[in-house]
C-alpha positions, 0 to 999 in steps of 0.5 A: 678611629678604632682599629676595626674601622681602619680597613687595614689587615695585620702587617708583617703577620706572615712570611714566605713559608706561611704563604707557601703553606697557604697556596700549596695546601690549596693545591691539595697534593694528596687529594689531587694525586688520588683524585685527578691522577687516575684520570691523567693516567687513563687519558695519557698512559705512561706519559701522564707525568709529562703532562704535569711537567708541561702544566708546571712550565706554563704556570712558571711562565705565568709566575714570572710576570705575576711575581714581577708585577707583585713588586709594584702592587700590594693588594688583597684584591689579587687578580682584580687589582692586577687586571684593573691596573693592567687592563683598566677599571672595567676589566678589573670590576668584571674580573671581581665577579668571576673571581668570586664565582670561581672560588665560591664554586671551588669552596662549595664543591670541596665541601661536598668532597670533604663530606664524602671522604670523611664519611667513607673514612669513618664508615671503615671504622664502623661509624655511620655519619651523614656527609651533611653533618661532616661538611657542616662540622668542617664549615664551622671549623674553617669559619673559626680559623678564618675569623682569627689571626692569619698566622694561626691558619698558616700553622694549621695548614703547614702541619697538614701540608707537610704530613700529606707531602711526607707520606707521598715522598716516602712512597716515591723514595721506596718505589725508586729504590725498589726499581718499580715494576719495569726498572727506573726509566724516563719513558714518561717524558718521551714526546711519543708517550706524552702525545699518546692517548688523549693528551688534551684531557690529561693536560686539562686535569694536570692544570686543575691540580695547580689551582690555588697557587695564584693566591700568593699575592692576596696575602701581600698586605699581611706579608713581611717585606711583601715586595720580596716575600710575594715573588719568592712565595710565588716561585716557590709555590709553583716549583714545589707543586710542579716538582712534587706532582711530576715526581709523584706521578712518575713514581706511580707510573713506575710502580704500575709499569707499562700498563699504568693507563689500563690500571687507572681506567680499570680501577681509578679509586685504588689506583694510587693506594693499591701500589702504595700498599704493595710498596710501602705497606698497609699502615702507610695506606691507612695513614694516607686515607686519613690524610686525604681528609685533612688534605681536603680540610686544608684546601677548604681553609685556604679557599675560605681565606682567599675569598674573605680577602677578596671580599675585604678588598672589594668592600674597601674598593667600593664594589661590595658594601664597606661593611666587609672592609672592617678588620677585627680590633684584636686580630686585624683579620677580615672577620666581617668578610669571614662571617659573611662568607661562612654565612653564604656558604652555609646557605648555598650548601644547605640549598644543595643538601635540601635539593638532594644533590649528590655530594661528589658526582654533582656538587663536587664535580660540577662546581670544581670543574666550573671553578677551574675554568673560571680560574684559567680565564682569570689567569689568562687575563692577568697574563695579558694585564702584565704585558699591558701594565709594563708596556705603559711604563717608561721603564718597562723592565727586562723584556723576558719578565714583562713581555715574553714570559707573560705572552707564552703563558697567555698562549699556554693558558689559552690552550687550557681554556679551550681544552676546558670548554671542549672537554667540560663534560669530561671535566665535570661528568655532565652529559647534557641538560641545563647543567651543561650551560654552567660555563655561561655563568662566567660571563654572567658573573662578570656582567653582574659585577659591572652592573653592580659597579655602575649602580655604585657609581650612579649612587655617587660611590667611587669604585676603585680596585687599585690605586693609580701606579706611577712608573717603577722606581729607578734601580736601588730605589724602594718599590712602589706599593699600591694598596687600595 
């Protein structure tokens, strides 16, 4: 059998650091700080950093069960493999449709954002380039990097991520060293401040900044020593993202002082860059504006890689055509899935362009809002699946990791889902019309995946998104790997 028909990704291709680069880059630290940060401050005022801390705690609770289960299941199927193992094959099949919808929405919306931020940057340099050309250029670059070996993407993402994190850390240090506008204080974490304004909106947008960290398990088959690498990468990603957002928004709040909420509401576009210029200098702000573009590019690459591994896994599991489950003879990358994903993105992006959709107010806002809601649904389902998975085992493991932490995460993520539905108009900018029905695409995607699985079964094709998992090994024994 040739390497291309093996159905296996390259083993030991990426370590803990590489996976962390993938998932932290997907969270777009700089882009999210400049984009969602003003909304969180406008909604919650001085208490905005506290909302990032709350979101980080909820997702850290989720990571406890998620990482524990990753020691028993190693699959590029990510959420679908976990939900299938915990809640049954039908639930896993439905989650596959929701996952494809979620990450495709995120990817398409982010191409719109990239086109806008890149166009605005070049416009400031005197170059008038249409956003459509820039988005298509980014699609070509992402497609090439997604086609080749995974460690090349990890290196690219690592460089871009480190650059954007450093520029914000410089700002943080300078603000704290200079004492901010009203002195260094912890008012942002006082309960009275955290509950002021509309904390529900603030918490929802804080959740959106973490989307992407859950992709750690998708690289399990390509990781070195996955049963240790994936849990480490998961904890590291959540902690890094949580600490970074909390620290940076705290510094932004200190820089603005007591009127941070009003400043964010009055001028959200320059809310962060204005204080960066005041505290660090014009050159730092110019660099920041360039890094915003590369930040979004890094997110595009991260989500493209996530989608190709989902498609590869679903092709191997029988839900999608087996054509997608082939790997490259040299790179052992899911190259066919990458090509198909690039083609689908091109078709959908071209349709939005032809329809004259606004790249930011519609393409980005609508689809990223819908994708965020779908990811929250998947995360909540995984938290429940972790509980169900370990309750069926004869050796269930520590109750904190297998029951209490996932249960608390379910409550927190459920709250996030309720907030996303209640404030969907604010999250997306949709005030009415057919676009307000977008959340219904989530159950529709699940139903379509179930229908596809049923049709495959009727044609005699076995649909299996994860292998049956035996009881966990005794202490000291090698963990069980489940690779479809």
